[in-house]
SEFIFI-132359 format. One record per residue (C-alpha): residue number from 1; residue in three letters; x, y, z. Coordinates in nm, 3 decimals, always signed. Example, Ala and Ser with C-alpha at 12.3 -4.5 7.8 and 13.67 -1.06 7.14 Angstrom:
<midrens>
1_ala_+1.230_-0.450_+0.780
2_ser_+1.367_-0.106_+0.714
</midrens>
This chain:
<midrens>
1_unk_-0.176_+1.071_-0.624
2_unk_+0.035_+1.056_-0.967
3_unk_+0.004_+0.738_-1.213
4_unk_+0.231_+0.580_-1.331
5_unk_+0.227_+0.742_-1.686
6_unk_+0.501_+0.905_-1.658
7_unk_+0.704_+0.542_-1.734
8_unk_+0.514_+0.478_-2.047
9_unk_+0.766_+0.576_-2.282
10_unk_+1.047_+0.380_-2.081
11_unk_+0.761_+0.069_-2.040
12_unk_+0.685_+0.095_-2.431
13_unk_+1.087_+0.070_-2.529
14_unk_+1.137_-0.260_-2.311
15_unk_+0.779_-0.430_-2.446
16_unk_+0.957_-0.351_-2.820
17_unk_+1.294_-0.480_-2.710
18_unk_+1.105_-0.781_-2.570
19_unk_+0.933_-0.841_-2.910
20_unk_+1.251_-0.806_-3.097
21_unk_+1.407_-1.057_-2.924
22_unk_+1.137_-1.278_-2.823
23_unk_+1.097_-1.314_-2.485
24_unk_+1.420_-1.457_-2.436
25_unk_+1.521_-1.459_-2.036
26_unk_+1.850_-1.223_-2.005
27_unk_+1.828_-1.062_-2.385
28_unk_+1.965_-0.753_-2.415
29_unk_+1.676_-0.578_-2.277
30_unk_+1.808_-0.555_-1.897
31_unk_+1.927_-0.225_-1.928
32_unk_+1.574_-0.128_-2.077
33_unk_+1.387_-0.322_-1.757
34_unk_+1.616_-0.151_-1.502
35_unk_+1.501_+0.201_-1.636
36_unk_+1.165_+0.142_-1.635
37_unk_+1.181_+0.003_-1.295
38_unk_+1.381_+0.287_-1.197
39_unk_+1.125_+0.516_-1.306
40_unk_+0.806_+0.284_-1.107
41_unk_+1.024_+0.340_-0.805
42_unk_+1.075_+0.683_-0.857
43_unk_+0.720_+0.768_-0.893
44_unk_+0.637_+0.528_-0.558
45_unk_+0.847_+0.754_-0.408
46_unk_+0.714_+1.058_-0.467
47_unk_+0.360_+0.919_-0.421
48_unk_+0.485_+0.802_-0.049
49_unk_+0.643_+1.162_-0.041
50_unk_+0.273_+1.324_-0.152
51_unk_+0.135_+1.071_+0.132
52_unk_+0.351_+1.156_+0.412
53_unk_+0.358_+1.536_+0.348
54_unk_-0.051_+1.580_+0.335
55_unk_-0.197_+1.302_+0.543
56_unk_-0.148_+1.250_+0.909
57_unk_-0.115_+0.897_+1.012
58_unk_-0.247_+0.787_+1.344
59_unk_-0.129_+0.458_+1.458
60_unk_-0.416_+0.285_+1.744
61_unk_-0.283_+0.295_+2.124
62_unk_-0.035_+0.006_+2.175
63_unk_-0.281_-0.214_+2.319
64_unk_-0.501_-0.192_+2.028
65_unk_-0.254_-0.292_+1.745
66_unk_-0.268_-0.631_+1.717
67_unk_-0.632_-0.621_+1.707
68_unk_-0.620_-0.387_+1.374
69_unk_-0.432_-0.615_+1.219
70_unk_-0.672_-0.895_+1.308
71_unk_-0.948_-0.675_+1.164
72_unk_-0.795_-0.678_+0.856
73_unk_-0.687_-1.065_+0.838
74_unk_-1.064_-1.062_+0.919
75_unk_-1.185_-0.823_+0.681
76_unk_-0.945_-0.985_+0.375
77_unk_-1.055_-1.328_+0.471
78_unk_-1.427_-1.238_+0.457
79_unk_-1.415_-1.056_+0.110
80_unk_-1.443_-0.693_+0.287
81_unk_-1.787_-0.757_+0.442
82_unk_-1.784_-0.540_+0.718
83_unk_-2.072_-0.706_+0.891
84_unk_-1.852_-1.046_+0.918
85_unk_-1.611_-0.863_+1.150
86_unk_-1.824_-0.660_+1.332
87_unk_-1.731_-0.813_+1.691
88_unk_-1.378_-0.751_+1.633
89_unk_-1.462_-0.378_+1.511
90_unk_-1.673_-0.277_+1.817
91_unk_-1.385_-0.440_+2.059
92_unk_-1.131_-0.253_+1.831
93_unk_-1.303_+0.041_+1.911
94_unk_-1.370_+0.020_+2.276
95_unk_-1.003_-0.019_+2.311
96_unk_-0.901_+0.278_+2.151
97_unk_-1.158_+0.468_+2.342
98_unk_-1.001_+0.343_+2.645
99_unk_-0.661_+0.368_+2.614
100_unk_-0.668_+0.725_+2.381
101_unk_-0.683_+1.067_+2.570
102_unk_-0.900_+1.195_+2.277
103_unk_-1.136_+0.925_+2.179
104_unk_-1.192_+1.132_+1.848
105_unk_-0.867_+1.084_+1.747
106_unk_-0.828_+0.915_+1.411
107_unk_-0.674_+0.523_+1.403
108_unk_-0.543_+0.341_+1.147
109_unk_-0.269_+0.085_+1.058
110_unk_-0.041_+0.042_+0.806
111_unk_+0.214_-0.219_+0.990
112_unk_+0.081_-0.563_+1.093
</midrens>
């Protein structure tokens, strides 16, 4: 994926403006800020398109989707230490195997 380097010029112009006007809210820098945000948003759109075009995202079967979210919550709560969420992971994998025609199918859930 690409980085935010293409927006470096817009970022620099915006920072220089902020410095010039002592970081005052509502300063004359709002148009530069909008230009910088527009560049970043375009960059994210390109990255999203790249991911969509190059990677297959497979959602888990419907009965298992809430478990996927529970796993994400558990991992976050436990500092991403998988051993703390092992029971949830095992139940999730069992659910996927029981509810998928191809048990070797990948399973990712990007919407919780």
